[in-house]
N, C-alpha and C positions, 0 to 999 in steps of 0.2 A: 391477378396482376403479375405473379411470378413467372407465368408461362411466356411472357413477352420479353424476358430479360435475356440479352444476348449471351451466348456461351462464354465469350471472352470476359464479359463483366462478371459472370459467375466464377470464372477461374481466378480473377483478381480478388474477388471477395474471399474465396477459400484460401488464397495465398495470404491475404490480410489476417484471417483467423489464425493460420499457422504461425505467422510471425508474431502476432499479438501474444499467443500462448507462450512463446519463448522470450517475451519481454523485449522484442526488437521493435520499440515503439515507433521510431522514425520510419523504418521500412514498412511496417504495417499501415501507418498513416498514408504513405504513398500508394500502397496497394488499394486501400479503400477509396482514395481520391480517384484512382484510375477507374475503379468499378463505377463510381458515380458519373465520371465523365462519359463513360460508355452507355450508362443507363441512368439518366437524371431522376428517374422515378423509382429507383431501387431502394426500398425502405430499409432492408437489412444492411445495405452498404452504409447508409447514414448512421445507423446504430453502431456498426463497427467503427466508423470514423470517430464517433463520439467517444467510444471506449479507448481507442488508440490515442486520441488527443489527451484524454484523461491520464493514460499511462505515460505519455510523453511529458506532461506537466510534472508528474510524480518523479520521473527519472531525471528531470533537469533540476530546477530549483525548488520544486515541490510547493509552489504557490499558484493561485489561479492565473495571473498574468493575462495574456491574450488568448492562450489556448483553451481555457475553460469556458469563456463566453462562446467561442466557436463550437466547443463540444456540446454545450447546452443547446445551441442552435441546431446542430446536427441531430441530436436526440429528439428534439421537438419536431424537426422535419420528418424524422422516421415515424413518429407517432401519427402525424398528420397524414402521411402517405398510407399508413396501414394501422388503424386504431385497434385492430384485433391481433396484432403481432406482439409477442412478449418482449422482443429485443429492444425496442425503443424505450419502453417503460423502465426496463432494467438499466439501460445506459443512463437515463436521466436520474434514476434513483441512486445509482452508484456515485454520480457526480455530486448530487445533493448531500450524500453521506460524507464524502471525503473533503470536499472543498467549500461548499456554501453552508454546511451545517444546518440545513433545513430538514431536520430529522423526521418531523411529522410528515412532510411532503415526500421525503425519501421513502419512508415506510409505505405510504400509499402507493407509490409507483412500483417499488420492488414487489410488494404483495400482489399488486395487479398483474405484473409480469409473470409471477409464479403461479397465479391462478390460471393464466392463459397457457402456461407450459410448466408444470411442476418439475420437469426434468431439466430445466435450464440450470446448468451447473454454475454459470456466471452469476445468475440471480441468487442462487443459494449462498455463494461465497460472499457476495456483497451484502446480502441480508445478515449473514453472520457478523460482518464488520459493523453494520448498523446496530445490531443487538448488543455487541460488545461496547460500542460507543455509549450506549444508553443504559449500561449496567445490567444486562440480562445475559449473564455468563453461560448458564446451562443451555439456554436456547441457542446461543451463539455457537457453542461447540456442536450441538446437534445439527445445525444448518451446515457447518463446515464438513461434518461427516457425510451429510447428504450430497454436498457438492462433489466430494471425491467419489462417492458411490455412483454418481451420474457420469463422471468423467475420470475414471481411475488412472488413465494414462496421460492426463493433462499435467504438464509441468506446473502451470500456473495454479491449478486447483490444489495440487499436493503441497506446493510451496506456501500458498496462502493458508492452507490448513495448519501448517507448521507455525505460522505467525499467530493464528488464532489461538492455538494451544499455548504458545509462549505468553500471550497477553492474559490467558486464563490461568497462568502459573502451572500449567501441566507440562513440566519440562521433559519428562521421559517421553511423552507422546509427541512433543514438539521435535525432539531429537530424531525420533523414528521417521516422522513425516519429512523433515528436512534432508535426512540421509536418502530417503526415497526420491525426493526431488533431484538430488545430485545424480542418482542412478538414471533417472529419466533424461536429464540434460546436464551432463557432467561439466560442460564448458561454461557454465554460468556462475563462477564462484562469487562474483560481485553482488549477486542477488540471492545467494544461498549461504555461503560461508559467513557472511556478515550476521545472518540470523543464528547460525550455529554458535558463533562467538558469543552472542547475547545469551543464549541458552546456557552455554558453559559457564559464563560469568555468574549467572544466578544459581548455578549448582556448585559454585566455588571452585571450579576447575580452571584456574587462571592460566596454567601452561597451555591447555587446550584452547582457551578463549583467545589468547594471544596468537597462537598458531593459525587459527581460522581467521582472525581479524587481519593478519598479515596476508593471508591468501586472498582475502576480499579486496586488498589494496593494491595488488600487483598490477592492475590495469591503470591505476591513477598515480602511483608513486614510482620514483626511479629505484633501481636496485640499491643505490647508496642510501636512499632514505629508508628502505626496508631494513637494511643492515643496521642503520642507526637506531631504529625502533627496537630491533631484536636485542641489540646491545643494551639499550636503556632498560629493557625488562630484566635482562640477566644481571645487570649491575645495580639497579635501583628498585626492582620489583614492580608490582601492579600500578601503584600511584605514579611512580617515576615513568613508567611506560606511557601513561595518559598525559602526563605533563609534556612529554616529548611529542605525543600525538597532537596536543593542543598547539604547540609551536608550529607544527606543519599545517594545522587547520587555519591559522590566523588569516592568511590572505583570502580565504573563501568563506568567512563566517559573517559576511555583512548582510546577507539576505536569505529569505526563504527557510527551507528546512535545514540548511546548513547551520542556522541559528539553533534549531532544536538539537541537532547532533552535538554541537559544541556545548549546549546546555547540559546534556547528559555527561559529557566529558568533565565539565567543571564540577558537576555533582560527584563524580568519581574521585576527584582530588580534594573534595570537601570545601570548595569555594562556593558557598551557598548563594552569596549575593550576586556573583557573576552568573551563576546558573539560572537564578530566577529572573534576572534582568534579560538574558537572552531568551528565556522561555516566554516572557511577556512580549518581546519583539516578534517571536515566531507566531504567537497567537494573533497579534495585530495584523500580520501579513497572511493569515489564514493558511499557514503551513498544514498540509493534510495530516501530518502526524499528531497534531493537537487533538484530533478526535479521540485519541487513545489516552488522553491525559489521566483519566480516572483509573486506568488499569495498567499502565506501563510500569513494570516492576523496577525499571531503572530510575524512576522518579521517587521511589519510596522514601529516600532520605529527606525529601523536600516537602512531604505532604503535611507535616504539622506546622508549617509556616503560614501565617496569615496572608502573605503575598501569593503563595501558591493557591490558596482558597479563592482569592480574588481572580486569578487567572482562570481557574476552573469554572467559576461563575460566568466569566466572560465567554468561554467556549460553549458552555452548556445552557445558554440562555433559552434555547428552544427545546431542550430535552424534556422539560416538564410538560410540554404539550404532546409528547409522544405517547400514543395509545398502544399498549402491547397487543400484538396480533399473533395468534398461534397458527402455524402452517406446518403441515406434515406431508 
């Protein structure tokens, strides 16, 4: 089937892959749509579209919305066009991991994709996320390493490996991976420095954490707001910094993963009630970050609360049906 794909469609597909790896979700979506318009039977382009729509949802409000149903449709179409291609299964499994929390079905699709192509780095990294979501830390780290081994120059794989290490509480390894991601694509502070800030926080390096957090905010806050945050830290310390950050977050904390991010901020200033209230709202909206609820170190201070356990049960309702599968 691939032999009859026009060259222009192939070029658009490759462009989509390039942009996706650099987390330019809107542009990658457009490129995959162009490939499909040129070749409506192009299974790989539908899989790419599914992954880019998934990324676009994550980089916007972080909830399913209208993008994820379309992404599921594209992944399903990819599988229908070519049932022996790995890409469609991996696209569908990654969406089921992050957004619909169908972890048993996600594992089936991801492992099917990896059986078809063990060198699929995207499949490896999403399988790592699934394993982490379902409490299999050692296997998760192994899959992240395999993802980077399969695509060592991929910004996305290296950056994702850093986040897997972070959730595994492997902070030195996370720092090295994230610094490597910055070397590969230095102009993406908003999707790397934010992670470095989280790692520094867990290591107790608050000066460094604030510096990297401010770098990650340069594209979203004005210079005056950055100065205000810097002064807040210098004058009132770590909690004062986050109280000021919360004031700046308020207009955007009404939906999606903004609720999750604000919940972490309230936990930092020891407002447990507000943190748990926002965390519950994020769960109800299927914020993709909620899949990491059992491992996110930023939630440690909330874990002994009965309300947190109720949220955890809500998110993990399907995890008990997940059957461990070893892939090497």
